Every structure is written in C-alpha cells, then in structure tokens.
N, C-alpha and C positions, 0 to 999 in steps of 0.2 A: 503494499500500499504506499502511496506517496501522496503528499500535500500539494503537489504541484505537477505540471504535465511536463516532463523532462525530455530533453532531446533524446535521450536513450529510448523512452517510452514510445515517442514519435516515430523513430527510424525503425523500430520494431513492427510498429503498426504498419508502416508505410512499405517497408521492403521485406518483412517477415524474417528478419535476421540482424544480428548485430553488425553494425557498420561504423568504421573509423574514419576519421579525416586524416587527410595528408595535406600539410600546409605547403603551398607552392610559391614561388617568386616569379611573377611574369615579367621581371626587369623593365618595370615602368617607373615613372617618377609621380608628382604630385603638382598641382598648380599652386599650391600653398609652399613650394619648394624651389620651384624651377623660374620664379620671378613672374608667372602670370598673375598670381595673387600676393605672393610673398616669397621670402627665402627660408624662414625659420621652420616652417611647418607649424603644426599645432604645438602649443606650449608644452604639452606633456608627451610628445611624440620623439621616441629615440632616433638615432640615425638610421636605424634599421627600417623606419616607415612602418611601425607595428607589426614588422614581420620578422622578429628576431628569432622566431622558431620555424621559419619558412626554408624552402630548398635554397640551393644554390643558383643563382641566376645565370651562371655560365654554362649550365646544364640544360639540355632540352627538357621540354614538359615531361616527356616519357622517362626520361633519365630520372628527373626529380621524383616522378611517382614510384618508380622501382625502388629507389633509396628510401624513400618513405615507407614502403611496404616491408623493407629489409629491417627497418628500425623498430617496426611494430610487430615483428614476426614473433618475439620473445613472448608477447603477451595476446598475440591475435592469431588464429589459424584459419580464419575466414579469407574470403576473396572479393569483399565489397568495400569500397571506399568512397568518400566524397573527396573530390579535388576542390581544395580550398585554396583560391587566389588571394593571399593574405598581405603581402607587402605593398606598401604605398597605396596608390589609387588604381583599380584594376580594370578601369575602362577609360583611362587616360591616355590614349594611343590611338593611331589610325584605325578604322574599323576593318581593315584588310589584315592588320597585324592580330587584332582581336580575334578575328575569324580563324585564324591559322592556329594560335595557341589554345583556344576554347575548343576548337573541333580536334585537335590533336589529344586533349585530356577526354572529351566524350568518346572519342574511339578507342580509348583504352579498355580493353574487356572487364577489367576489374572496377571500373569507375560508374557509379550507379548515379551520381548527382555532381553537379558543379555549385559551389558556393562562392560568390564573387563579392569581394569587399571594395567599395567605391565610395565616392562622394555624390550626393544628388545633384551638384552642378556639373557633373561629368556624364550625363546620360542624355545626349542628343538623340535626335530621332532615328539616325541611322544605328546607333548602338541599341536604342529599344527594339528596333525591327530585328537586329541580329539576335538579340536575346530571345525575343518571341520565337523566332524560327528554331533556334537550338533547343528551346523548351519543349518542341514536338518530339524531340530525339530523346533526350533525358532531361529531368527536371532540374531547373536552373534557379538559384536562390540569389537574391540580391542583398547585401548587408551593408546598411548605410549607417555612418557614425553620427548620429544626432547629438548625443551627450547630455544636451540640455535644452529646454524651451526658453531659457531667460536670457534676454538680449545683452545684458550685462556680462553674465558669465561667458557667453558666446564669444562677445568681444575681447574678453580677458584671455580665452584660450587660443585665440586667433583662428576660430573655426573657419572664417571666409565666406560664409553666406547667411542669408537670412531665412527666417522660419517659412516663408511662403516659397522659397525655392525648394526646400524639403517636402512641402505638401504637394506642389506640382510634380515632383519626381514620384512620389507615392501614387498620385492619380494616374500617371503614365504608366506604371509598373503594373497597377491594378488592373487597367484597361487592357494591359498586354497579357494578363492572367499569369504574372510571375510572382512568386512568394517573396515577401520581404521580411528581414530580420533588422530590426532596430537597435542600435548599441546605445546605452546611457551608462554615464559614469556617476557613481556614487561617492560623494565627498569632495567634489570640486570645490576650491577656495571660494569662500563668500556664500556659498549656499548652505541654509540650515534645512532641517528635516522637512519643514513644510514645502520648501521650494523643490526638493528632491521628489516628494511624493506629487508633486504638480507635474513634473516631468513623467513619471510614471504613469499617472492618470491620463496624460494627453496621449501617450504611448497605447494605453489600454483602449482608448477611443479611436485609434487610428485603424488603417486597414491592414497594419502588420499582422503577420501570421507567427511571428517569433519575436523574442527579446533576449539581448545578451546584457546581462548586468555586471558591470566591471567596477571593481574597487579602485579608487584613484591610486595608482602607483607613481611615486616620484622616482625617476630614472635619471642616472648620473649624465651629465652633458646636456640635460635639457634646460630650457629657461624656467621651467617650473622648479627644477631642482635649486636654481639660483635663488628664487625667490622663498624656497623651504629654508635653504640655508641662512637667509636674512631673518628668519622668523616671522615672515608675513602671514602664514598659515599654519595649522596643524593638520595632521591627517587623523582619520578616524581610528578609535580603538576597536578591537574585536568586538566587544559588547555593543558599542555604538553601531557598528556595522550590522550586527546580528538583528538590533532592534529595528532599523530602517529596512533591511532586507525582509522581516517578517511582515511590516506593513505594506511593502511593495507588493509581495505575495497576494495579499488579501485584496489589493487594487485590481490586479490583472484578470482578466476574463478566463475561464476554466479552460478553454480551448486554446489558449495562446501558449506556444510552445517555449518553454524557458531554456534557451539554449546554454546559458552559463549562469552560475550564481555568484561568482566572484572573480575568476581570471587569475593568470598567473603573471608576475613580472620575472623577467630574467634575473636570477640570483646574482650574477655578476654585475649587473648595472642597477639593481635595487639600492635606492636610498633609504625609502620609508614607505609604508610602515613595516617594520621588521617582522612583526607576527605573521604576515603574510607568507613568509617562506616556508612556514610550517604547514603544508597543504593538507595533510593528513588531520591535524589538530583542526583547522579550519572548517574542513568538511564535516568532521566529527561534531564539532560545536554547532555547526547549522543543522545538522540531523537532530541533535540533543534539544535544540530550540524549537524545531518544528515538532518535536514530540511531546513538549510541555502541554500539559492539559489546559492551562490558561490561553496557550496560543492556539489549540487545535479548536477551541470553540469559535474561533472566528475563521477557521479554515476548513471545517468539515465538508462543506460544499464543493471542495477542490479535490477530494480524493480521486484518485485515479488507480484502477486496478489492474 
C-alpha cells in the first residue's frame, strides 16, 4: 500500500513490468547559458546543466544506452528502459538534429519510452510536431522545470521566462497528446511554506500528468552557493522538508504520478544540506512520516494498491 501514486506503480501499470531510467546527454546547451538569455544558467544549476549523472556526450546515444544498461545490470536483469535526455535543454537544437538523436533512442529495442527535459520557451511548432510524430511510435514525456510560480523567486533564480510561457507550452503539449512532468524545487530562498504550497497547488490544477519534487541542493561553483556562503539564506532541515512534503502530497490529485520525492545532489558537488547525502535515511524518514496515523488521516484517499 502506498499513500501516493509513485513512478514505479505507474510504470508497472503501463508496461506490465519494472522499468529503469538511463540518463543521456544529447550534447546540447541552454539559452540561459549561450547568451540568448544569459550566460550563467539558473542560479542553482551546476556546470553539468542538471545532467551530472547523465552519459558521456562524446558517445553516440546507442553507446550511452548500452553503458547505462551495464551500470544497472547489478540490480536489474530486465530489458526495459526509459531514455532520459537529462543534461541542459534537450529541445534546444535544430529539429533535424533532434529527430536524429530521438529516433536513435526510440529504435533501440530495449527503450520503451523517451523522457525529455527541456524549457517551455524551447518548444517551437516544428519541435512539437516532431514530438507528436515520435509519440505515435513510443511514449514521449516532456519534463518542464517550472520550479516556482512566484515572479520574485523566478527572477532571483534566473529562470528566464514568465509563467504565461509555461502555460502556453503546457497547452501545446496537451493538444499534441504528450504527457508532461513538471519540476518544482522545495526550499528556494525567500519562499515560505505557504508559497511552496501555492506552487504545488498550481501544478495540481495544471494539465501535468506527473510531478518531480526536488529538495533545494546547493552545489559548489554555482551562484546559489555564493549566496549561501554569504549567509543570505538557509536550507531546509529534514523535519522541515518532511512537513512540507506531506502537505504537498495532500494537495496533489490521486492520479498525478509522483516521479520523485526528494532528488539527489552529486556528493562531490554538494555544499548543503548535508543530511540529503544519506539517501537511505531520507527515504526511511519519508516512509515513517507517511505511516504516521496523524498524517494518514489526511492521506487515506490517496492509497494505491
């Protein structure tokens, strides 16, 4: 029994078996890095463009998939994988190039789905048409980094687009029949619990089919780390995070797939919060919290068998 609709539950329901993700690098940049919008990227983003666990861009997509399979072989004996284009902005390239790399991934016999992380301002008509076409071959998911609905925070983190841009992209994707997963960050500087829950409620009432909940990680070499070291903000404690996470779960609709409950920051880059490095303790703490009788009273309607 679970108190939320987990990604694993959804994948087993959709594909009839366990499926693992392989993080890929499509060797693209980002308009927030190449000068189109800015040069520093989002304030929290590492030099790896959120793709610190992705494959080697000097390798072909097929080679990256095979290496990913080899890395997972110790814990997974199956043959079904999601090709996750993770690093930087994965629709920020000529459509001919996108067609080539996405088709290469789709044609791999062990790939059952493509999940593509991108920005809402990088989804032009030709890209949407391509995604709609590919979606007839194998499922295509688009992951959008909303992070927050609050303009002041969005400006601080240098997101680089307004909320109406996000809404327009969501409408285009919905009309094209493409599933969307929205990312939000919990613990952004200047945001209290009320503001965080407002973002969750906004996503709950959007057309998104899934959500990724991300604890704010401060990574070395980022402008966010510079502000943290100046004492301009504090990161959440584990107890604070669990409290907020519980209330977010209560807000989300029962059929919204929760793709992630906390996320991982690369240990070699992590500045704060240090407690997040103990993934086993974090997940156990989440499970204990969700099993508390006082918490369950507000979550019974979310039970998924």
